[in-house]
C-alpha positions in Angstrom: 5.7 -59.9 -51.6 3.5 -59.1 -54.9 4.0 -62.7 -57.0 2.9 -60.9 -59.8 4.4 -59.2 -62.4 2.7 -57.2 -65.2 0.6 -54.8 -62.9 -3.2 -54.8 -61.6 -6.3 -53.1 -61.8 -8.4 -51.9 -59.1 -10.9 -53.5 -60.8 -8.7 -56.3 -60.8 -7.7 -56.7 -57.2 -11.4 -55.9 -56.5 -12.8 -58.6 -57.3 -9.0 -61.0 -57.0 -11.0 -59.9 -53.5 -14.9 -60.5 -54.7 -13.7 -64.4 -55.9 -11.8 -65.9 -52.3 -8.0 -65.1 -54.7 -7.6 -62.6 -52.6 -8.6 -63.9 -48.9 -10.2 -61.6 -47.6 -8.7 -61.9 -44.7 -5.0 -61.1 -46.4 -1.6 -58.8 -44.9 -1.9 -57.7 -48.4 -3.3 -54.0 -50.3 -2.9 -52.7 -53.4 -0.9 -50.0 -54.3 0.5 -48.7 -57.4 -0.4 -52.2 -59.7 1.3 -54.1 -56.9 0.1 -56.6 -54.1 2.4 -55.0 -51.1 2.2 -57.1 -47.6 0.8 -55.2 -44.8 3.4 -54.5 -42.2 2.2 -55.3 -38.7 1.4 -53.1 -36.3 3.7 -52.3 -32.7 2.3 -50.6 -29.3 3.5 -47.5 -29.7 1.7 -48.0 -33.5 -1.6 -48.8 -32.1 -1.3 -46.2 -29.6 -1.0 -43.3 -31.5 -2.8 -44.3 -34.8 -5.9 -45.1 -31.5 -4.6 -41.4 -30.4 -5.9 -39.8 -34.2 -9.1 -41.4 -34.1 -10.9 -40.6 -31.0 -8.7 -36.5 -31.3 -10.2 -36.9 -35.2 -13.8 -37.9 -34.6 -14.6 -35.4 -31.7 -14.3 -32.9 -34.2 -15.7 -34.5 -37.1 -19.6 -33.3 -38.3 -22.8 -34.2 -39.4 -22.6 -35.9 -43.2 -19.1 -37.0 -42.9 -17.7 -40.1 -40.8 -13.8 -42.2 -39.8 -13.0 -44.7 -40.8 -9.9 -47.3 -39.8 -8.1 -49.8 -41.8 -10.0 -49.3 -44.3 -9.5 -49.8 -48.5 -9.4 -46.0 -50.2 -9.9 -47.1 -54.4 -8.0 -45.5 -56.1 -8.1 -46.9 -59.7 -5.8 -43.7 -62.0 -3.4 -45.3 -59.7 -4.1 -48.5 -59.6 -4.2 -48.8 -56.2 -6.6 -49.6 -52.9 -4.6 -49.0 -50.2 -6.0 -49.5 -46.1 -4.9 -45.9 -44.7 -5.1 -46.0 -40.7 -7.6 -43.5 -40.2 -9.2 -41.9 -43.3 -12.6 -39.9 -42.8 -14.8 -39.9 -45.1 -17.9 -38.5 -46.9 -21.1 -39.8 -45.6 -22.5 -43.6 -43.6 -20.4 -46.7 -43.1 -23.8 -47.8 -45.5 -23.4 -45.7 -47.5 -20.0 -48.4 -48.5 -21.7 -51.6 -48.7 -21.1 -52.9 -52.0 -17.6 -50.5 -53.6 -14.9 -48.8 -51.1 -15.0 -44.5 -50.7 -13.0 -42.8 -53.4 -10.9 -39.3 -53.9 -14.3 -38.0 -54.3 -15.2 -38.9 -51.0 -12.3 -38.7 -49.1 -11.6 -35.8 -46.5 -8.0 -36.6 -45.3 -6.6 -39.8 -44.7 -3.2 -40.6 -41.4 -1.1 -43.3 -42.1 0.7 -43.8 -38.4 4.9 -44.2 -39.3 8.0 -46.0 -37.4 9.1 -48.5 -39.4 6.8 -48.2 -42.2 8.3 -43.9 -42.6 9.2 -44.6 -45.6 6.9 -46.4 -47.5 4.2 -44.3 -46.2 5.8 -41.0 -47.0 6.3 -42.6 -50.9 2.3 -43.2 -50.6 2.4 -39.5 -50.9 2.9 -39.9 -54.6 -0.3 -42.4 -54.7 -2.8 -40.1 -51.8 -1.7 -37.5 -54.7 -1.8 -38.4 -57.9 -5.4 -40.3 -57.3 -5.7 -36.7 -56.0 -6.7 -37.2 -52.7 -7.1 -33.9 -50.9 -4.7 -34.3 -47.5 -2.2 -36.8 -46.5 -1.2 -36.4 -42.9 2.1 -38.5 -41.3 2.2 -38.7 -38.1 6.5 -40.0 -37.0 5.7 -41.6 -33.4 9.6 -42.0 -33.3 10.5 -38.1 -34.5 7.5 -37.0 -32.4 6.2 -34.5 -36.1 3.1 -34.8 -38.4 3.7 -34.7 -41.6 1.3 -32.1 -43.5 0.5 -33.3 -46.9 -2.0 -31.3 -48.2 -3.7 -29.6 -51.8 -2.2 -31.7 -55.0 -1.3 -29.6 -58.1 -2.5 -31.3 -60.9 0.7 -32.7 -63.0 1.0 -36.8 -62.1 -0.9 -38.6 -63.7 -4.4 -37.7 -62.4 -4.5 -36.2 -59.5 -1.1 -34.1 -58.8 1.4 -34.0 -56.5 1.8 -32.7 -53.2 3.7 -29.9 -52.5 6.9 -30.7 -49.7 4.8 -31.2 -46.9 4.9 -29.4 -43.4 6.4 -30.4 -40.9 4.8 -29.7 -36.9 6.5 -30.4 -33.8 4.1 -32.4 -30.8 4.1 -28.4 -29.4 2.5 -26.9 -32.6 -1.9 -27.6 -33.3 -3.0 -28.8 -36.5 -6.4 -27.1 -38.8 -8.5 -30.3 -39.2 -10.7 -28.8 -42.6 -13.4 -31.7 -43.8 -14.9 -30.3 -46.9 -13.7 -27.2 -46.8 -14.6 -26.5 -44.1 -12.7 -25.6 -41.1 -13.4 -27.9 -38.1 -11.0 -27.2 -35.5 -7.4 -27.8 -34.2 -5.6 -30.2 -33.0 -2.6 -30.7 -31.1 -0.3 -33.0 -32.7 1.0 -34.1 -28.9 -3.4 -35.1 -29.1 -2.2 -37.0 -32.3 1.4 -39.6 -30.1 1.7 -41.7 -27.7 2.8 -40.5 -24.1 6.9 -39.9 -23.8 8.4 -43.1 -22.3 
């Protein structure tokens, strides 16, 4: 979708949103310096995203909150994606003048159906930006892909090792700020079977 030929920075992108060049209600996000059109969401996607929100919110401890489809600022990767869900340090009011960055984020979650390839490519952006844990809820395969603990080397934050793939009969640890807060059944992140 991008009509910009040179990569734009997060600061340039934020200025473009603030001055109305990019409408706040636009369906774009900044990924690796390019404006990328956001995907529309079908019913299975929205169901999975809502289930993720509900189960994670039950476990989030004081001092953290869940954001839904809100920007995460990753200047090191010229990116400001809007993940389906992010667990972020502090309170909503802490971000009335800026978006959270990698130091503020414990987990990002993307729900994937037709966007699976794009969401897998985002692992480079999230890992390179220093996001500690990235989950892809793969609706069609009924799996969870867990990318965690980026190792130094790729531009800024690092690169995730190969993901751990978990089936719907397994459970995943939810760690926030280095603290294990609970386990979540992968099945609880997925829409019901037809």
